C-alpha positions as CSV (number, residue, x, y, z in Angstrom):
1,M,0.1,0.0,-0.1
2,P,1.4,3.3,-0.9
3,S,2.3,5.6,2.0
4,E,-0.4,8.1,1.2
5,A,-3.0,5.6,1.1
6,R,-1.8,4.1,4.3
7,N,-1.8,7.8,5.8
8,I,-5.4,8.4,5.0
9,A,-6.4,4.9,6.4
10,L,-5.1,5.9,9.6
11,T,-7.4,8.8,9.8
12,V,-10.6,6.6,9.3
13,K,-12.7,6.4,12.8
14,A,-15.7,4.6,11.3
15,M,-17.3,3.5,8.1
16,R,-21.2,3.4,8.4
17,P,-23.8,2.5,5.7
18,V,-26.7,4.8,5.4
19,V,-29.9,3.0,5.5
20,P,-33.2,4.2,3.8
21,A,-36.4,4.7,5.8
22,K,-39.9,5.0,4.1
23,D,-41.3,6.0,7.4
24,F,-38.5,7.4,9.7
25,E,-40.2,6.9,13.1
26,I,-41.5,3.5,12.2
27,S,-38.0,2.3,11.0
28,K,-36.4,3.9,14.0
29,R,-38.8,2.1,16.3
30,F,-38.3,-1.2,14.4
31,Y,-34.5,-1.1,15.1
32,V,-34.8,0.0,18.6
33,D,-37.1,-3.2,19.1
34,L,-34.5,-5.2,17.2
35,G,-31.9,-4.0,20.0
36,F,-30.2,-0.9,18.5
37,R,-29.9,2.3,20.4
38,P,-30.6,5.5,18.5
39,Q,-28.6,8.5,18.7
40,T,-30.4,11.6,16.8
41,L,-28.3,13.5,14.5
42,T,-31.0,15.7,12.8
43,D,-34.8,15.2,12.4
44,R,-34.2,13.0,9.5
45,L,-30.9,11.2,10.8
46,A,-30.1,8.8,13.6
47,E,-27.1,6.9,14.2
48,M,-28.3,3.3,15.3
49,H,-26.1,1.6,17.8
50,L,-25.5,-2.0,18.6
51,A,-22.5,-2.3,20.8
52,A,-19.4,-1.3,18.8
53,Y,-21.4,-1.2,15.6
54,S,-23.6,1.4,14.1
55,F,-25.5,2.5,10.8
56,I,-26.9,5.8,9.9
57,L,-30.7,5.6,9.5
58,Q,-32.0,8.4,7.1
59,G,-35.6,9.6,6.6
60,Y,-35.0,9.3,2.8
61,Y,-36.4,6.6,0.6
62,V,-36.2,5.4,-3.0
63,E,-38.2,2.0,-3.5
64,Q,-35.5,0.6,-5.8
65,W,-32.7,1.5,-3.7
66,A,-34.2,0.1,-0.4
67,E,-35.3,-3.1,-2.1
68,N,-31.9,-3.7,-3.2
69,F,-30.1,-2.7,0.0
70,V,-28.7,-5.7,2.1
71,M,-27.0,-5.6,5.6
72,H,-25.0,-8.6,6.3
73,I,-24.2,-9.2,9.9
74,L,-21.8,-11.9,11.0
75,V,-22.6,-13.3,14.4
76,S,-21.4,-16.0,16.8
77,D,-24.9,-17.3,17.3
78,V,-27.7,-17.0,14.7
79,N,-30.1,-19.2,16.7
80,L,-30.0,-16.6,19.6
81,W,-30.8,-13.7,17.1
82,W,-33.6,-15.9,15.7
83,A,-34.9,-16.3,19.0
84,H,-34.9,-12.8,19.8
85,I,-36.7,-11.9,16.6
86,I,-39.3,-14.5,17.2
87,A,-39.7,-13.3,20.8
88,I,-40.3,-9.7,19.9
89,D,-42.6,-10.8,17.1
90,L,-41.1,-8.4,14.4
91,A,-43.1,-10.1,11.7
92,A,-46.6,-9.4,13.2
93,R,-45.8,-5.9,14.8
94,Y,-44.2,-4.4,11.6
95,G,-45.8,-6.8,8.9
96,V,-42.3,-7.5,7.7
97,K,-40.8,-10.9,6.2
98,T,-38.6,-13.1,8.4
99,R,-36.8,-16.4,7.5
100,E,-35.6,-18.8,10.0
101,P,-32.1,-19.8,10.0
102,Q,-31.3,-21.9,6.8
103,L,-28.0,-24.0,6.3
104,E,-26.2,-22.7,3.4
105,D,-22.8,-24.1,1.9
106,W,-20.7,-21.8,4.0
107,G,-23.0,-21.4,7.2
108,S,-26.3,-20.6,8.6
109,V,-28.5,-17.5,7.6
110,A,-31.5,-16.1,8.9
111,S,-33.1,-12.9,7.7
112,V,-35.5,-10.2,8.2
113,V,-36.6,-7.4,5.9
114,D,-37.1,-3.9,7.7
115,P,-40.2,-1.8,7.2
116,S,-38.8,-0.1,4.0
117,G,-37.5,-3.2,2.2
118,V,-34.1,-3.5,3.4
119,L,-32.8,-7.1,3.8
120,W,-31.0,-8.0,6.9
121,R,-28.9,-11.4,6.6
122,I,-27.9,-12.6,10.0
123,T,-25.1,-15.2,9.4
124,Q,-23.0,-17.6,11.2
125,G,-20.2,-19.1,9.4
126,P,-18.8,-22.8,10.1
127,A,-17.8,-23.2,13.7
128,S,-14.2,-22.5,12.8
129,N,-15.3,-19.1,11.4
130,A,-17.9,-18.0,13.7
131,G,-17.4,-14.5,15.5
């Protein structure tokens, strides 16, 4: 890596995706129920925190963009996440689609689609790669 690129890399403090919200308040409530803690940035932007990780939720929506947006989370226990999703009844409360963990070639994957159409893939790799 050239020294200039190495220098700019050292300045990065975070890299956060910006997730669209068709109805900002409903989406924010959905993510709070899922376990995220919101930090208001503006009336149409919130940083959604989950431990050391976060994304920006924005009150801006383009259907084609939202329906092609995928968030991929690698976790150590996909079944714990699935039990949480079922316990808080996201599907019924928000009218969203969920899919129980399925074994794929590289690991187990559960999914939930948020109220705006964003797909969240919650994944656990094989035991040697989990975490």
